[in-house]
N, C-alpha and C positions, 0 to 999 in steps of 0.2 A: 503494499500500499503506499503509495506515494503523496508524502504531507508539505504542503505550500502554507506557507506565512507572508503577509503583509504585514511590513513593522512601520508603525508611527504614523499611521494613517486618518486623517478626515475621514468620516464616513459619510455620504448622503445614503439614507438607508429605507429609502423609498417616503418616506416624511418629513427630514430635515437632515442637518450635518450633523453627525457627535463630533465629540473633542476626539484627537489621535488615541487609536486604538491598536490591536494585531488583531488581524483576522487570519484563522489560519481554517485550510481546506484541504480537502482530498481530491486526488487526481479521478480515481474512481471511488467509489460511483458519481463526484461530482460535486459534492455537499459541504456546507459549509459546517464545522465542526467546533469554531470556539472564537469567539469576540470578548477578548480583553483590553485592560486598558493597563499602564504601568509596565517596567522592564519585566521581562519574562526568560528562561533559561530556552534557546532555540538549539540545543546539542540533537535534542532529536527529529527535528525539520528538517525534510531533506535541499528546501529551496528557500532562503530568506530573502524579500524585496523590498529594500527601502521605498517608506512612500513620503519620506518628508518633503515636502513642497507639492504634494499633489492631493488629488482626491481621489476615494473610490467610490463608484458608484453601481449601481444594479446595470446590467447589460440594456441596453435600449432593446425598445421594441417599435417596428414600424407596423401600426395596424392598418394599414393600407397600401399595398403594394400589389400592383398590377404587370407583373415581371413578363410572363410567359417564362418556358422553361430554358434554361441554356446551362451550359457546364459550370459556368463563370459566377453566375449568380448570387448562390449562396454562399461562396466565398467571398465574393467582395463584401455584402451583407455583413457576415462577420471582421473583416478588414477595418472596418467602420464601427465597431463597439454593438453591432445589433445581434440579439441573441435568439430574437424571435419576430417573423415575420406573419403578417394578416394578408393573402392574397383575397382578393375582390374580385377577379375576373376572369382568371385563366382558363383555359379549355381543358376537359377532363385528361386528355393526353399530356398535357401539361402540368396539371397535376400529381398524376399518377409518377413522371418521370422526377418533378421535386420533390415528390414525397419519398421516393425511393432511395433518393440522391442524401436527403436530411438525414434519413434512419441510417445509411449504410457507411457513413464518413464521418468520424469521430470530428468532433467541435463545430459541427455547422449550426446555424439556426434551426430551431424548432421552426417545422411550416405548417401553418393550418392554409385551409382553402374556401371557401363559398362554392366553388364550381361554376357551370350557367345561370345567366340571371335572367329571372324571369321578368317579363317585358309584354306587350301587348302588340308589337309587331316585330317579327325576326330582324328588321332594320335598325329597332331604335339602338340611338347611343353608336350607331355605328362612325357619326360624323367624328366622335372622337378617339373610338376604337374600333376600325375597321373588322378587325380579328376576333373579337369577341365574341363566345359562344353564351348563345341564350334559347330560352324556351318559350313558347308564346305561350299565356296562360290569359284567356281572354273574359272566363266567366267563374263565378264562385264553385262549380262543381269541377271544376279542372285543376284546384288549389290542391287538396289531399293527393291527388294522384301524381301533382308535380314533384312536393315536394320528396313523397314516397320514393319517387324515381334515382333521386341523392341521396340514399341514405346508406348504401351498403357498399363492398366492393372498394379497390384502390382509389379509387376518384371518388369515395363518399366525401361529402360535403360537411364541415364541421358547423356553417350557419348557413342560412338561408338569405339570397339576396334578392333585393326585387327595385325594380326600374320605379319609382313613383312620379315622374316628373311628368307633365303631360304636355301634348298628347299622350293619353296612356292605359294602362291600367281602373279597370273603375273602381271606385268605394269598395261597393260591394266583396270585389273581387280583391281588392288589398287586404282587408280584414280576413276574409278566408285565408289567404295565404300566412297571416301571422298566426291565426289560429290553428293552421296544420304544423306547423315549424313548431309550435308552443307542444302540440298534442306529441310530439316526438322527441320534446328535448333542445330544441335549437331555437338559438336567437336570431329574430327576424331584422336583416340588416335594410335600409332603405339607401339608394342612394338617388340625390337629387342636387342640382345647383341652382334651383327655381326657390324662390320665396315659397310658392305656390305648394310644391311640394313638399316643405317641411311644415304645413300645415297638415296636409295629406296624411303625411307617417305620421304626426300627433293622432289624427283624428281616427287613425287605422291599427294603433297600438305597437308598433314598431319599438323594438329595443336600442337599436343603436343607428344613427342617422349619417352616411359619411356624404363629402364634400359639402361645401358650404354655397349658399346663393348669390351670385354675382348680378341678379338683375333686380335689386332692389333690397329694401330695410328688410330685416323680417320683424313682425309686430312684437311689442313686447307681454304681449298676453299668450302668442306663439312660444317664444323662449320662454316664459313663467311657467306654460305648462309641460313642457318637456322637461323641467327642473322636476316639477312636481310628481312626475311621471317615471323621474330616475331615466327617461332618455339619454343616452349616451353622443356626443356629434364627435366625430373625426374629421375637420374641415380639408384636411389635403389642400394648405395654402400655395404648396409648392405647383398643384396641379392649378387650381384658380387661377393665380399670377400668368402662368402659361396659356391657358385657354381663352382668358379674354382678348387676348390679337386676333388669334385663330377668328372666334367667332363673330368680332368685328367685321375681320376681311369676308367673311361668308355670310355677312347678316342676311338672316332671312325670318319668317314666322314671326316676324313682329320684335327680334330679339333685336333691339340697337341700344338700348339704354341696359349696357353692361358695364362695368366698372369694377376692379381690384379694390375699390376703396370702399365697395359694397362689403364685400368678404369680410377685410379687415373691421368694419363697426360690426357686423354681425357674428365676429367672433366676440368681441367686445360683448357685447349683448347676452350671447349667451353664457359667457362668463362670468358677468354680472349679476347674471338672474341664477346661477349656480347649476346651471348643465355642466356634467363633467365632460373634458375636452381630453383626445385620445389625440395623439401625434400622430399622423400618417400622412405617405405623400404622393399614392401612385405612382412609385415608382417603375419606371418601364422604360425599355427602349424598343417598345414595338407601335405605338400608336400615332398620331401624327402631334400628338405633344410629349418628346421624350424628356422623361424627368430621370437624372441621374441615380444610377444605384446605388446604395448607401451614402453617401454624401449629403442625399438630398433632404435625410431627416435630419442631419445638424444643422440645414438650412430649415426647415419648418420647425425647429426650438425656437430658433431665429426669429422667425417671422410671427410665431405665436407672442411672443416677447414685444414686439412691435404692434401686434393688435393689441393687448393692455394685458397678458398676461405676466404674472412674477415670474423669477428666474427659477423658485421654488416649483411652480405651478409647471412654467412648461418643461422642466426633469422630470415631475410626477406624471405630465401627460403622456411622455414617452417612457416612463418605468412602470410606477405602479398602478395605476389607472386603468390602462390597459388588462390587466391580470385581474383587476378588480371588476371589468365590464364583460368579460369573456370568461371568467370562472377559470383563472389559473393562478391557484394559490401559491404554486411551489416554487414561483417566481418573481421580478418585480422589487425587489427589496434586498437588503441584506440584514439577513437573522440567521439564527440558529437553525438549522435543518431545511434550507431553502437551496436551489439549486446554484451552485456555485456560477452563474453567469454575471460576471462583472468585469467594469471599465476602469480602468487607472488613468487618469489624465492630470496633467500638468495644471498647478493653478487651480482655482476655487471657481466654479459655474456658476454658484450663486451670486457672486459679485462680477462673472462676466462669463456670458452666457457662450460666448464663442471659446471658452475652454473646452468646452465639450469637444471639441476638434484636434485637439492637441493631447491625443492620444498615445501615453505610453506602453500598456502593456493591456491585451484582453484575454481573458479566460469564460469559455464556452462549455458547460459541463465539467469545471474544472481542468480543462485542456486549456493550454496557451495555443494562440492562434499566431501560426505563422501569414506575416503580411501586413502586421497591424502598424507598423513604420511606413505604410505607404500611404497613410493617411495625411494629408498637406497639415502643415506647424505654422 
């Protein structure tokens, strides 16, 4: 059994930064076994890493990626300190390949996926993601059949995603899809960058909404309703910023009044209302608006701060909040018994959020990741 200690390091445990401690963990099975303050005997420790001048954080979580399968995406995510990714649009073939790679290779991020997205027409969403796999659900009676088709095998969905923007699936069918997901123990995730989509997601009872409106301001009552229902939001500000010029160039269907300023203001409104915010990027190299793999999550945290989140809450959005939303209690914080998914960064990201980019070391499941120094400092 190989045991490592990071000594004299301030720890962001998912809730706050604690004073300098010694964090000890096992490379196998990859869990944290000791967090102690003060001097200690390191004779029995295989490796001791000096953490002075650094901060230790839980490995980051990108709560919305759209990667499609490649042989390099998961290692790239890992090199940027990302220990878990939630895929929101890849095809069944992509999911099978990514899931197999994540399981087979030591030290790669945990991979979860929604699979195909429920839409009212097969071409919905193709303006941004032409290769996205969809499934047409047009009536409430089709909801149960659709959801059950996603539950088994190597391409099974970990949560159910539905496009809620207009024109699109009608209200009763949205409700039926949410109920079907919940009957099978799955979270229902709404996809929307329209303000009306947020209202529809609230009315239908979704658990999570991804993207943030760029076509106007969310009504205060909607933001407060989302908070009251404990519905989480993954704004994907990186994608919102990239989408605006594309949509303006191709302005149609009355979508002329769009702005990234709406996105920033809407995140602030959601945050002020108490909505749980998760950091996600829609990282991909396959859509009409490619978003860098890995690096974009650090930019997303910076954009969340620009929108009005505190540095603390931007870090929480990329660590413990997604684990609470998606029910992954073994990670997202540095505490006894949790997975040793950790990132050691130079400086203090509570003072300067860009310090998350200054990565010294990354561990996933207690295994140190090669290539962490590829991250620009």
